[in-house]
N, C-alpha and C positions, 0 to 999 in steps of 0.2 A: 581725891579719894572716892567721891561719888561717881566720877567718870570711870574710875577703875572698876568699881562694882558693876556698873552698867555694861561695860565692855565684857567682863567675865560672864555676866548673865547671857549676853548675846551669843558668845562662843558656845556656852552650854546648850542653848536652845537650838543653835545650828547643828550641833553634833547629834542631838536627839532626832531632829527632822531627817537628817541624812541616814540615820540608823533605821528609820521607819520606811525608807524608799524601797520598793520591790527590786529584786535582783534583775540584772539585765537579761533580756530575752535572747536565747540562742537563735541566730538567723537560720540555722539548719532546719528544714521542714521536718515535721514529725510524720512518720509513716501512719497511714490510715489503719484503724483497727482491723485486724484480719489480713492485712497485706504485708507480706514479708519480702525483703529484697533477695536477689539471687546470690547464692553463695559463689565463691570463685570457681568451684567445680561446675556448677550449673551454668555460669556465664561462659566458661570454656566450651561446654557441651553445646550451648546455643550457637556460639560462633562457628563451631565445627559443622553444625547442621546447616547454617546459612551458607557456608563455603561449599558444602556438599550439594545443596540445592542449586547453587550457581554453576557447579560443574555439571550437574544433571541437565540444566537448561542449555548449557553450551553444547553438550552431547546431542540433545534433542534438536537444537538449532542446526548443527552440522548434518545430522541425519536427514532432517526435513529438506534442507537446501540441496543436499546430494540427490535426494529422490526427485525434487522439483527440477533440478538441473537436467537430470537424465531424461525425465518425461518431456520437458519442454524442448530439449535438443532433438529428441526423436520426432516431435511434432513439427519442428522447423526443417525437417529433412526434405519435405515436399509440400506443394500447395494442397494436395488432397489430404495429407496428414494434418496440416494446419487447420483446414476446415473442419475435419472430424474432431479435432481437439477443441476447437471453438464451440462446436455443438455440445460436446461433453461438458465443458465448463459452464455453458449457458444453462444446461439442464440442472447441473449441480447447484448453481447460484439461484436460479429463478424458479426451480420446481422442487428439487430435493431438500434444499435448505429453507425453503419458504415456510414461515411460521404458519401454523394452522390457526385460522380465525374461527371462533365459535359461530356456528350457524352457516359457515361458508362450505360449499362443496369441495371436497378434496380433489386435487387434480387427478385425471385419469392417466395412469402410467402407460396405457396403450395408445394414448392420443399423440400423434406425431404431426399434428397440423402446425405446431410451432416450428418444427424442424423443416417442414416443407416450405413454410413462409420465409424462413431465413435463407434457405438454399435458393429460393426463387429470387430473393433480393440480391443475391450474389451472381446470378446468372449473367453471362456476357459482360462481366466487369473484371477489373484487375484487383479486386478485393482479396481473393485467395492469395495472390502474390504478395499483397501488402501484409496480410496476416502472417505469412511465412517469414518475411523480413522482421516483422514486429516480434515474433517469437524468438528469432535468432538474436535480436537485440536484447530481449529480456534474459536469455541464457547468458549472454556476455555480461550483462549487468550483475547477475548473480556471481559470476566468476570474478568480476572486478571487486565486488564487495568482500571477497575473501583473499584476493591476491595481494601479496606484499609489494610486487613490482608490476604496476599497471602498464608500464611502457611496452611490455611484451604483447599486450592486447591491442595496442593502437593500430597495427596493420589490419587486423580483423575488423576493428571499428570503422576505419576508413573504407574498407571493402564493402561493409554493409551500407554505408552512406551512399556509395556508388550504386549499389543494388536498389536502394530506396528511390534514388533519382531516376533509375532506369524504369522502375515500376510506374512512375508518374508520366513517363514519355509514352502516352497512349493517345490516339492510335499509333501503332508502330511505324506505319509507312503512309505515303500519300494515297495509295490505292484504297487502303482500309479506311482512311479518313473520308474519302469520297463516298464509299459504300455506306458508312455510318450516317453521313449527312443525308443521303437519299432516304435511308430507312427512317431517320428521325423526322424528316419532312413528311413522309407518307403517314407515319404514325400520328403526327400532330393533326393532319387533315382528317384522319379517321376518328379523332377524338380519343386517342389512347393515352393522352398525357396524364390523365388521372391514374390510370393503371401503373404507369411508370413511376409516378410519385409514391404510390402505395408500396411498390417494390423497394423504392429508395428508403422508405421509413424502416424497413425490416433489415436493412444492411447494418453490419457491425460498425462501431466507431462512434465518435461524438455526434450528438444530434445537431441538426441544422440550427443556426443561430449562434453557434460557438465560433464562427469564423471560417470553418473549412468544410463542415458538412459530413454526411454519412458516406464517405468515399475513401479511396485509397489515401488521398492526402490527409484526410482527417485521422485515419488510423495511424499513419506514419508520423503524425504530429503529436499524437497523444503520448503522455508519459507512460512507459511500460509498467510502472508500479501502480498505475491506476486502471490497468486493463482487467478484463474479466479473468484472464489467465493468472495474474498476480493475486486477485481476490480469491480465486479457488484454493490457493495455497496459503492465504493470509501472509503474503510475503512482506507486507508493510510492517509486520511485527518482528521480522527477522533481518530485513535488509535496510540499513540506514541510508537515507537519501543524501547523496553527496553532490553538491552544486558544481563540483569540478568535473563530474562525469555526466555527459548528456543523457537526459531521460528518454529521449526519442530520436529516431534516425534523422529527423528534419530539424533538430536543434543545431543548425549549422554553425551558429555563432560560437558555440562551445567547442565543437570539433575543430 
């Protein structure tokens, strides 16, 4: 009897304790005061806006690539046009887009010494020819980024590789090689080596120390998406790098 009373008391006490326990907390987070969720209509409108922005970006991308392709193809038509386009891009990147530093004198728009220096560095070299091939390769890379069937572009790709190799075959003949050797020997004896080194520093392409130097080989080995031409159009933001497509004419292992 005593045990029965104790058991009944324990049951009553347990029931009272359970009744006093707080209700289970809903795991759903409570919105912060003043913050309201989007209604279905607002969500739909937001998604439509995102889709529209994406379409606008695609349109802008196509227009920019079309403009860049047209200009680059024109510049690749001749060595002279390639050099002029290089100078224009150099001015855009290094002068026009150069941020103004407080206290620093703004560049003189009438100063053409930079232009003269670059042209002097290209004098009597095959650099203009290398720039032309590089531009043609960049134009083809833009086309490839938009083409559904790249196989149709392969003949032009191989043709440009042949042109690049032809550019590197300088001097063109034995007679020219002898003449250049004589000129180089005389110049060295007169102490003109320093002047030639200064001209070389002003040439386009990767700087010395990168394996190939500021010459035609350096230009034709450089990825076209890293050139001053690509930077002028910010092509890295619009053209995806594809490892299956060679970035430079001398990436022979890919071709």
